[in-house]
C-alpha positions in Angstrom: 113.8 178.7 140.2 112.4 179.3 143.5 113.7 182.1 145.6 114.4 180.8 149.1 114.5 182.9 152.3 118.3 182.6 152.2 118.4 184.4 148.9 119.3 181.3 146.8 117.8 180.7 143.4 116.9 177.2 142.5 115.2 176.0 139.3 111.5 175.2 139.4 111.5 173.8 135.9 114.5 172.7 133.8 114.1 171.9 130.1 117.3 170.7 128.6 115.9 170.1 125.1 113.2 172.7 124.2 112.5 172.2 120.6 111.0 175.1 118.7 111.5 176.6 115.3 110.6 180.2 116.2 110.2 182.6 119.1 106.4 182.3 119.1 106.7 178.5 119.7 109.2 179.1 122.5 106.7 181.5 124.2 103.9 179.0 123.8 106.0 176.3 125.5 106.8 178.8 128.4 103.1 179.6 128.8 102.1 175.9 128.7 104.6 174.9 131.4 103.7 177.9 133.6 100.0 177.2 133.3 100.6 173.5 134.1 102.4 174.5 137.3 99.9 177.2 138.3 96.2 176.1 137.8 94.9 179.7 138.2 96.6 180.7 134.9 95.2 180.4 131.4 97.8 179.3 128.8 96.5 181.7 126.1 96.6 184.7 128.5 100.1 184.0 129.6 101.2 183.5 126.0 99.6 186.7 124.9 101.3 188.6 127.8 104.7 187.0 126.9 104.3 188.1 123.2 103.3 191.7 124.3 106.2 191.9 126.7 108.6 190.7 124.0 107.3 193.3 121.5 107.8 196.0 124.1 111.1 194.9 125.6 113.1 192.2 123.7 114.5 189.5 125.9 117.8 188.6 124.2 120.8 189.9 126.3 123.4 188.7 123.8 125.8 185.8 123.3 122.9 183.3 122.7 121.1 184.1 126.0 117.6 185.5 126.7 115.9 186.5 129.9 112.1 186.6 129.5 110.4 188.2 132.5 106.9 189.3 133.5 104.6 189.9 136.4 101.8 187.5 137.1 99.8 188.6 140.1 98.0 185.2 140.2 101.2 183.6 141.4 101.8 182.9 145.1 105.6 182.9 144.7 108.2 183.6 141.9 108.5 181.0 139.2 111.5 180.6 137.0 112.2 178.2 134.2 115.5 177.4 132.5 115.5 176.1 128.9 118.2 175.1 126.5 117.3 174.8 122.9 119.3 172.5 120.6 118.4 174.8 117.6 119.2 178.4 118.2 116.1 180.6 117.8 115.9 184.1 116.5 114.7 186.0 119.5 115.4 189.7 119.3 118.8 190.1 120.9 121.0 193.1 121.4 123.8 191.5 119.4 121.4 190.0 116.7 122.6 186.5 117.6 120.1 183.6 117.9 119.4 182.2 121.4 120.0 178.8 122.8 119.8 179.5 126.5 116.7 181.1 128.0 115.5 181.8 131.6 111.9 182.8 132.2 111.2 184.8 135.4 107.6 185.3 136.5 107.0 187.1 139.7 103.7 187.8 141.6 104.8 191.4 142.0 106.7 194.2 140.2 109.1 196.3 142.1 112.3 195.8 144.1 112.0 192.0 144.8 111.3 191.3 141.1 114.2 193.5 140.0 116.5 191.8 142.6 115.7 188.4 141.2 116.1 189.7 137.6 119.5 191.2 138.5 120.7 188.0 140.1 119.7 185.9 137.0 121.3 188.5 134.7 124.6 188.4 136.5 124.7 184.7 136.4 123.9 184.5 132.7 126.5 187.1 131.8 129.2 184.8 133.1 130.6 183.0 130.1 131.9 180.0 132.1 128.5 179.5 133.7 126.8 179.6 130.3 129.4 177.2 128.9 128.7 174.8 131.7 124.9 175.1 131.2 125.4 174.4 127.5 127.4 171.3 128.3 125.0 169.9 130.9 123.1 167.0 129.5 120.6 166.3 132.3 118.3 168.2 134.5 120.3 167.1 137.6 123.5 168.5 136.0 121.8 171.8 135.3 120.5 172.0 138.9 124.0 171.2 140.2 125.6 174.0 138.1 122.9 176.5 139.3 123.5 175.5 142.9 127.2 175.8 142.7 127.0 179.2 141.1 124.6 180.4 143.8 126.8 179.1 146.6 129.8 180.9 145.1 127.7 184.1 144.7 126.6 184.0 148.4 130.1 183.3 149.6 131.5 186.3 147.7 
């Protein structure tokens, strides 16, 4: 998702069918897509940082949802990826439930802006109706439309 000047979040990368059999494979895919979009990044370095971050602060927020987040100073702007996994993956979650929805937030900085983005993503993903719609969306365009609608409602509130 990119973070526009108006405060809207829009997906940068949407994966509606991320296939993996374990958390390590999920983090490898996240690292690969991030490095593909940002040439200054090394896949191995990003993957190692993701695994370290997960060991320190598990990303599963419950009800099949995970928010993976990290700082990557090499980035020029925030990068967020949405992924839905057809097979639930055991990523350490507060409710011990496997994960099928994941959002990855990478920011060029730590601090208030990163925390604001993280907070917005967290609020959206704690909405059961929103997550149900994401789980039902079959295409990238459908996912983007759901995100856009949710963001418009958030700004109107």
